[in-house]
C-alpha positions as a printed Julia matrix, in Angstrom:
67×3 Matrix{Float64}:
 -51.22  33.4   -50.17
 -52.72  32.42  -46.84
 -51.62  29.17  -45.24
 -53.98  26.28  -44.59
 -54.91  25.72  -40.97
 -54.16  22.33  -39.46
 -56.82  20.34  -37.66
 -55.9   19.18  -34.17
 -56.29  15.43  -34.68
 -56.66  14.46  -31.01
 -59.54  16.89  -30.63
 -61.13  15.75  -33.88
 -61.21  12.16  -32.61
 -62.82  13.11  -29.31
 -65.36  15.73  -30.35
 -68.0   15.69  -33.06
 -69.84  18.69  -34.47
 -73.57  18.6   -35.18
 -75.21  20.16  -38.2
 -76.26  23.19  -36.15
 -72.67  23.7   -34.95
 -72.86  22.28  -31.43
 -69.85  20.4   -30.07
 -70.7   16.97  -28.69
 -68.44  14.99  -26.37
 -68.46  11.71  -24.47
 -68.48  11.6   -20.7
 -65.25  10.73  -18.9
 -64.43   7.64  -16.8
 -66.65   5.29  -18.8
 -64.33   2.28  -18.85
 -62.73   2.89  -15.43
 -64.21   0.79  -12.56
 -67.26  -0.01  -14.66
 -68.48  -3.0   -12.6
 -69.19  -0.82   -9.58
 -71.37   1.61  -11.5
 -75.07   1.07  -11.98
 -76.35   0.01  -15.38
 -78.43   3.17  -15.52
 -75.3    5.3   -15.1
 -73.37   3.29  -17.69
 -76.14   3.72  -20.28
 -76.27   7.47  -19.68
 -72.48   7.77  -20.06
 -72.54   6.05  -23.45
 -74.49   8.96  -24.97
 -72.92  12.16  -26.23
 -73.32  15.43  -24.35
 -73.01  19.03  -25.43
 -69.75  20.75  -24.59
 -69.79  23.95  -22.55
 -70.35  27.04  -24.69
 -67.35  28.74  -23.04
 -65.05  26.29  -24.86
 -66.43  26.89  -28.36
 -64.03  29.71  -29.25
 -60.99  27.56  -28.4
 -62.4   24.56  -30.27
 -63.07  26.57  -33.4
 -59.33  27.18  -33.55
 -58.55  23.49  -33.04
 -61.14  22.33  -35.6
 -61.11  25.04  -38.28
 -62.91  23.04  -41.0
 -65.55  21.36  -38.84
 -68.32  23.8   -39.81
């Protein structure tokens, strides 16, 4: 019998998967030195962005049941 694959919990908390299978992530350095940054920049960093397609193969191993 084949073993179950474990989900990498740290990755699961940081990355969400859309219905079409894209990996979405938050931008880095959101809370660090936030007062200096413009409000326009802060609003854009609060949104989720698509992860690079080169990382999808590695992430499919870390999140085996995300699809």
